N, C-alpha and C positions, 0 to 999 in steps of 0.2 A: 598195654592196656590201650595204646593208641593214643591219640592227641587231637586237638581241634586248631586249625589255624583261624584266625579271625580279623576281617577286615572291619574295622569299627567307623563309628560317625555317620552309620546311615538311618536314617528315618524309616521306620517301619510303619506298615498299615494293614488293616484287614480284619478279618474274623477268625478266631481260634477256638477250638473246642477241646476242653480238657479231658485228660485220661481218667481212668477208673482210679479210685482212691487206694495206693499203695498200701497205706496200713490197713485197710479194711480188707484188702483182698487177702493179705496174708493170714488174716485171722479167720475169715471163712472158709479158705481152702483148708486150713488145719481141722476147721469144725467138718469137713465132709468124712473125715474119719470115725466121727460119732455114730455113723449108722453103715449097714450093709446096703442100704437103698440107693437109688439113683439121686444124685444131688446136680441141680444144674446151675451154673454161675454165668453172669452175665456181665459186661463192661469190666472184664479182667485186664489190667494195662500189661502190655508186653514190655516188661522191665526185666532185667537180669535178676534181681532179688526173686521176683514171682517165679522165673523160670528155675531157679535153684531148689525153690521148695516143691514145684510140680515135680522136678527131678525126683527128689526125695520120696514122693506119694507114689511115682512109678516104681523106685526101687523096692517099696514095701509092698508093692503088688497091686496097687489102685489102678484100674482101667480109668483113663483119661482120654475123652473123644471129643476132638472138636466138631461143632456144629456149622452149618451153613450160615446161620444166621449171627454168628459171631459169638456163639455162648459155648460152654465146655460143659459135657458131662461128665461127673466123677461117681464111680462105683467101687467102694472099698468092702467087696465081700469077703475075699480071701487075702489075707496079710501074713507075710512071711517075716514072723520076729527076728530070724538069725541073721537078717540084712543088715540090722543095727549094729552088728560087730564087724561089718566089711569097711574096710579101707576106703572104698569108693563112697559109702554112705557118710562115714566120718568126715571125709574131706568136703563133702556137700555141705553137710550139716553146718560146719563151722564158716561156710561163705556167708550166711546170711543170719542176723538177728532174731527174724521171726521165727526160725526152726524152733526156738524153745517154747513155742505154743502148741509144738506136737506133744509135748509131756502128757498133758490131760488126756487126749483122746489115746495115745499108746498106752497109758496105765490103764484107762477102761477097758481098753482090748487086750491088753497082755498081762497086766497085775505087776509086771516089774519090766524096768526099762532101764537102760545104760545111755547118758547123753554126755556129750562133749560140750565145751563151752562154746557157745554161738557166736557167729561173726557180726557184722555190722560197721557203724561209723566209729573210728577213734575219735570221740569227742570228750574224753572224760570218763571218770569210773561209772561203770553201768552194770552195778551188782545185780545177783539174781536172788537175793536173800527175800524180797517181796514174793518171789514165786515159792520159794524153799518153806519160809514161814507159814504161808497161806495153806499149802498142801499138808504140812506137817499138822496143823489144826483139823484137817480132814482126815488123818490117819495114815498119812504118807511118810515112811522112813527114808532117810535119805543116809547115802554113805559115800565118801569121796576115795576113789582109787587114785591114789598119786602117781602110781606107776604108769597108769594109762592115762592120766588126766581126765577122768570122766566121773560123774555122778551116777551112782547106781539108786533108784527109787523102787520101793516095794510097798505094795499096800493090796491084800486080799480083798477089802472091800470098801470103797470109799463112804464115810459116815458124814452127814450133816453137821454143821457147827456155827457158832457165831464166831466169824474170822475176822480179826480185827488186823488190819495189813499195815506195816510199818509207813507205807507212803502208798499214794493213790497212783500206782504204777500202772500203765495203760494194758501192757501186754501181761502184767501179773494178773490184772482184774480179768481179763480175756482169759486165761488159764484156767483161773478159779471158777469164772462162768461155765465154761464147758464141765470142769469136774463136777461142781455143783448140781448141774443139770441130770446127771445120772448117779448121784450119791444118794445114798438111803437117808431119808428125813430131810429136814429144812436147813437151809444154810442161809445166814444173814451176813453180807460181804460190805465192811465199812473200813477206813473210806475208801469208796468204789471210784475208779475213775468214770468218766461219763460223757468221753468225747464221742461226737458223731459215729464214728466206726464202733464204737462199745454198743451204743444204741443200737446200730444195724446189726451186729452179731447177736444183740438180744431178741430182735425180731426174727431174725432167720431161724434162729433156736426154738422161740416159740411156734414157728411155721411146722417145724419139726416135731413139735410136742412137747416142748420144755414148759415148765410153769415158772415164769420170771416176772415179778412185779418191782415198782420202784425205778423202771428205765427212764433215763435222764437226770437221775438224782444221785446223789453220793453213797445211798443205801439202797443194795439189792438184796432182795428175799427170794429164794429159790428153792422149790419144793421139786426133791429129786423124783424122776421118773425111771422105770426099768428100761424103756426102749425108746429110740427116737427114729422117725420115717425120713424118707426123702422129701425134697422139695426144688422149688425154684427161687432164686435170688438174684437181685440186681443190684451191684456195687454202686455207691454214691460216686459222683466226679470228685476228683482229688482237690480239695480245699487249698491244699499247700500248692499245687500247680497253679491254681486260680491267683493265690498270693503272689506268686512269681511273676505271672505275665502282668500284674499290676504293676509291680516294683520294675519290670522291663519297661512297660510303655512311660512310666515317669521318668527313668533314668535316660530312655533314649528320646525324650520329648517326641513322643509318638501318640498316634489316636489308634486305639484298638478295641475290639468288641469281643467278650468272651462269652459263648453260648453255654447252655446246659448246668448254669450255676444253681445249686442247692440253696436258694435265698434262706429258707429257715435256719441254716446254721452259718450264714455267713457274718453275722454281727461282729465277732472278736476280728475277722480279716477286715472288715470295714473300719472298725475302730482303728486298729494300728496304723492303716494308711492316711486316716483322717488325722491323725495327729502329726503326720509329715506333710499335711497340705494338699495332699492327692485328692482331686474330685473324681468322684465315682458316680455315673449316673446308672439307675438300676430300671429295668423293664422286665417286668414278669420273670423268666429265668435267665436273663440276659444282664451283663454289664458292660457299659461304656465308658473307657478312660478316654475323655477329651485331649486335645494337644494344650498341653500347658506350658507357655513359655517360661514359667518359674513358678515352682511350688513353695511356699514358705512354712518351715516348720512352727507349729504351735506353739505358746506359752502360757504359762498360768496366768490367772487375771491379773496379779500383779507384776507380771513380766518375768517372773522367775524361769530358770530352766525345767523344762519338761522331762521327765524320766518315764522311758518306755521298758516294760520288763514284761518276761514271759510268766505264765501260771497255768493251773490246772484248769479245764474247761469249765465255765465259759471264759477264761482270760486268754491273752495272746499265745497261740501255740508256739513253744520252744523251736520247733522247727522253721518258725516264720522269722525268728531273729536275724539270721544272717542275711535275709533277703531285704529286712527292713533297715541293716545297716548301711548295705550299698544304695538303697533308695536314698537315705539320709545324706550321705556323701554327695549325690546330685541335688540335694535341695538347698533352701537358703535358710541360714540360722544356725543356732546352737541344740543339741539334744544329748542326754545322757541314756544310753540304751545299756540294761542290766540283763544279762543271761544268767538267770539264777542256777538253772537245773545244770549245766554241765561246765566243768571249770576249762576244757581245751577247746571249746567250739569256737571262741574268737581269735585264734591265733591266726587265722587266715588271712586276717586284715594286714599283716606285714606286705602283702601283694598290694593291697588298695595304696598303702604309704609308698611303696615305690613307683605307683601310677600317679602318684601327686596327691591323693587324697590329705586333708587336714583333719587328723586325728590322732588319740592318745589313749592308749591301751592303759587304764588305769590299775587294773589288776587283771587276773585271768577271767572274772566276771563282769567286769564293766568298761565301757569305752565311752569317750568322750568325743564326740563328733561335730566340727565346724564345716557344715555345708556352705560352700562359697557359690552356690546357684551356677546356672548354665554356661556363665560366661569362664568359668574355669573348668577346663576340660581335662580329664586324666588322659595319659600317655598310654599307649600300648606297650607290653612288656611280656616276659617270658614267666611262666607261673604253672603250679601243680595244684590239683584238686586233692583236697585231703579227705573231704567226705561229700555226701550227696549235696546238701545245702550249702556249704561253702563253695562246692563246684557251680552251681546254678548262679550263686552270687557273683563269682568271679567272671563267668559268663556273660552275666548282664553288665557288668563293669566293663568289659572287652568290647561288648557291642556299643557302648556308649561312648568308648575311648576314641582319640584320634590316632591312627596308624592300625599297625598290625600287632596282633597278640597270639601267644600260642599257650595253651592250656594242655599240660599233661595229664596222664592218669584220668582221663576221661571215662573209665571204668566205672568210676565213683559215680558220676552223673548218670550212666546210663544204668544204674541200680535203682534209681528212683525216676527218670524222666524217659517216656518213650520216644524214640526217634526224635529228639530235642532238635538236632542240628536240621534235620528235612522240614520239620514243622515251622521253624523260624525262619528260615530260608523262603519257606512260601509267603513270608510277612514282608519280604524284602530284605533280610540279614544275610551277610556273606560268611557262612561257615563251612570251612572245609574239613572234613574227618580224614586223618591219616592212621592208616593202621600200625 
């Protein structure tokens, strides 16, 4: 999967534009299957997770046409159900977790589908029960074929229902929104995820003719319609990449400007870095992170340790926690970071300890960090990327460290970050990609 060789300790400067949102792209690309009319999408990130998903659509028979202005036209007029049984489809399906969101549109188109376990980050238990329990309440029957390691789903006609989800799963909510949009009758989903990319999916479906209310809340009401039409939709900039650039600026003591920021949805990201003492200047749709010789971690009013933890929207995104960890390592002060959602996501910190970070992994979910400030520099080392966010966190650490670092398995980083080596080299970094 290749590796990065990073020569660290360089101060960066300049302006960078975030890519389109990875999480939103995976959802809205799946939603193009809900109509046989043309859907045009803009700001699709050129990352491997998206490439795998688009390959699945092409295998199914979707026509995907790149446009001169950077958009893509999708037309799912004629689909081939038999393709789902082929080896190439199954192998591609298991490479990306977002492929699970094909379940709703394929059920609507074919009434019966067989799906394998989707891929994605290995960051702990990531069950599909929120999807299956929700679909069962809409009338879908599931059967697990142990010999083929696939789930078979059947439903002659989706029927609206009050759907109580076991958790506010983001991909589960997206799947159920798509299904309910074309189910017979009214569906109420609660507790629904309400992240920005869920809101964007709802707005796109409304433009296609869906009837959805409660957008931005944890209760969604959807009146099913018989058909959806084509539309044009622009994907939001990626908030997690914006957070990655803020952490990069802080760790490397650099001044960076980030453009095209959706300020409306920025508050949870801002709150996270505020607790770490990072100064962020906002101007319309731009952020400027000024050079800070030292950023001090905040404490409670009585001087006690602050705990930073992930939560459902509008809390701190779980995907931001790894970036918060590496940022805190380069700050001054103590902090407890609690990754509530996934029990294996923090294991990458062994590499930070090897580089000289002062931290203790209390248990699989919690880490106590002693930030020693800018005078305590990490040292370059050899490491491997275990998942997308761990990969970018290790890349930030390597860029801030003294000496040379090597990061193996960079395919994990490429799954979520578009040409990250080239874009950071344009800011003054020294990252060499080796195949």
